C-alpha positions, 0 to 999 in steps of 0.5 A: 500499500503506498503511503503520503507525502507531506511537503511542509514548509517550516518558516524562516527558522524562528520556532514560533515562526511554524503553522499548526497545520505543519506541526500536526503533519509533521506528528503524523509522519513515519520520516522526515527528510529534511534541508539544511535550512530547516531548523533542527529543533522542530524535528522534535515534534516528533521523536519518533519518526526515521530523519533523513537530511539531505541538505544542500549548500552552495556547491555542496549537495548531500544528496543531488535533487533526482536522488531526493525525488527518489528517496522521497517516492521510495519512503512512501511506496513502502507505505510510509508517511513521509514528511518533506520539510523545507525552510521557508515555503516550499513553492518560494524557491524550495523546488517544491513544485519540481518534488510535487510534479515528481510524485504525481508522475509516480502516482503517489498522493501528497499534500502542500502545507505553505511556510512564512517565507524568508523574503517577507519575515527576514526583513521584518525582524531587521525592522525592514517592511517590504512594502511602505505607502509612499516609498514602496508600492511592490515587492520583488523576490528574486533568486540570487543563484541561478542554475543556467549559464543564460540568465533570465533576470530582466536586470533593466527592469529591476533597476527601474522598479521603485519597489523593494527587491529581495534576493535570496540564496544570493550572498555568493553573487552580491557583487554581481547583482549590485553590478547589474543593478548600478549597470542599468541605473540604479543609484549607487546611493540606493539603501541596501541591507544584508541579513545572516541567519534571519529570525535565528538567535544569531541573526546579523545585520549589515547595513549600507548602499550599493556603493559600499554593501559588498565591502561592509560584507566582507568586514562583518564576515557575512555568509550564506544563509543570507538575503539581501534587500535593497531599496528605499524601505531599508533606511526604515530600520532604525526608525522602526526597530521595535527592540525596547530593551530591558534589564537583560538587553542582548544577553545570549542564554542557552536553555538545554532543557527538552523543548516541551519545557523551555517555553515559559522561561524562554518567554521571560527571558524574551520579556526581559530583553535576552535572546534566549536560545533553544538548545535541547541537549536530551532526548527522552523516549518513553520505556514501555512497562507492564504493571497490574492495578494490584500491583500499583495498590501494594505500594504504601508510598510512590516516589517521582523523581521527575516530571518526565515520570509522572507523565509516562508513568500515567501514560502507561497506566491508560495504555495497561487499562488502569483505573487511576483509583488503584494508586492509593499511596502517598505521592512524593516529589523531588520539588514543586514541578513534580507537584504541579505535574501531579495537580494537573492530573487532579492529584494533590496530596504530593509531599515534597521535601524542604530542600529540592534534592535527593537527600532531601527526598530521600530524608523525607521519605524516611521520616514518613515511612517504615523500612517494611512498607513497599515504596515504588520509585519511579524513574528514567533509566539514568539520573536516580541512583542516588535516590536507588542507593539511599532507600537500598535497605528499604523495601524499595523498588524501581520503575523505569518509565522513560530512556534519556539519550545525552546528546545535544539538537546542534552545535552553537555557531556563536558566541554566549553569555550564559547557560541553564542546565536543569540536570547532569545529563542536559551537561553531558548532552552538551559536552557531545558537541562543544568543547569545554574549553570554548565554555568552561569560563560562562555563567553556568546556571544550574538546577539543584545540587547534582547538576551543579556537582556535574558541572564542576566535574565536567570542568565549568568554573563559574556555577550558579545553583538554582532551585527548582523553581526556575523561572524568576530565580533565573532571571534575578540571577541574570540581572544580578550577574549583568550588573556585576559584570557590565 
């Protein structure tokens, strides 16, 4: 039976600039085939799909286009749901039309999901409107990388038009573009901008005019991916700049926990003027377990070492069709976040220790139980060893409900100011892709003593320990640190 292909526009890079429809489609897929300009963080919307990278940089193709077409068709003919993920919009210089025609010719079902194109979003992130009343009544999107020797671009018409010119995939041909526009009559004083890594945390902008924009790009080491914007609306960028600053203005803070736990702190950091960087350094996978209602009912105390333990434990109960009323034990959590997770499920009797760490949790449980009372420790495959060891003389049993894979989603390309680690696993995952020498002196915010201990053992020097409730404390710590270091 033939599968189906979704040609999905993934937007220009900012993870929040993806459509709801795109996310729904990604979650259905068995395999994700993605390009270089797709933000890898977005792959986390489907943790179980096979991932195939087919990225293409200038003169460096991991897979030629005809082979990509064949790969997509092969996966679909095997009965799989295929997500073909493309940066921006599939039909704006994304070769989505070519792939759709290939699929149609081979009798494969497909759907096309538009994405926010970089040609509009990236200038906007640089405070450049592509149209503006009285200045530019049109905008024109042009490829900067033609595939035939004979140009199909009407340079005379482009030089004459008063609209905004936007060149994609063009940085290597910037000199040629400038020369052609000037040759056909465009003023050398016409404003120009080049924007690298648009909408991402490491967006970089260069401004000038046609007479000097190439030199300005060389000074600033601008490279692909970048777009070129030419026209009078470029001059509005300073007046339209909507960055109102804040106590953390411009501070780059790396967030290393999984995407589903990042949003709250991410939003608060942005509100304070910081540049938060999503860099998940662990991947969680559900671990199948089998347990009966009668077995659960035997335990007098159930201890959760993390919010994910709560999530996957109760998902497992539902899968095994176990009535939640079988959970009659006293519930314990390592900190307020576990308590909040349980309360979101209508369970309001969670006990948390005064000190939010393994030692505090063990001490709290020992004070409220006897050695003969059965205890269930719900945890991942790593990270709760100290709890198991601390209760080894008690009637304790461990149930692993998820596995933690310590790996980094991508490598940082820019200098940063601070990092927030929520577990020892996040630190180990970060170091799978980064050199300690480059980051050991950065401000290292750690949730809990065990995370701080791992940070110290790994070689980080500037370590600050935060409590379990991280949002407000993180902001306060960063503001204090900036005040001392500015």
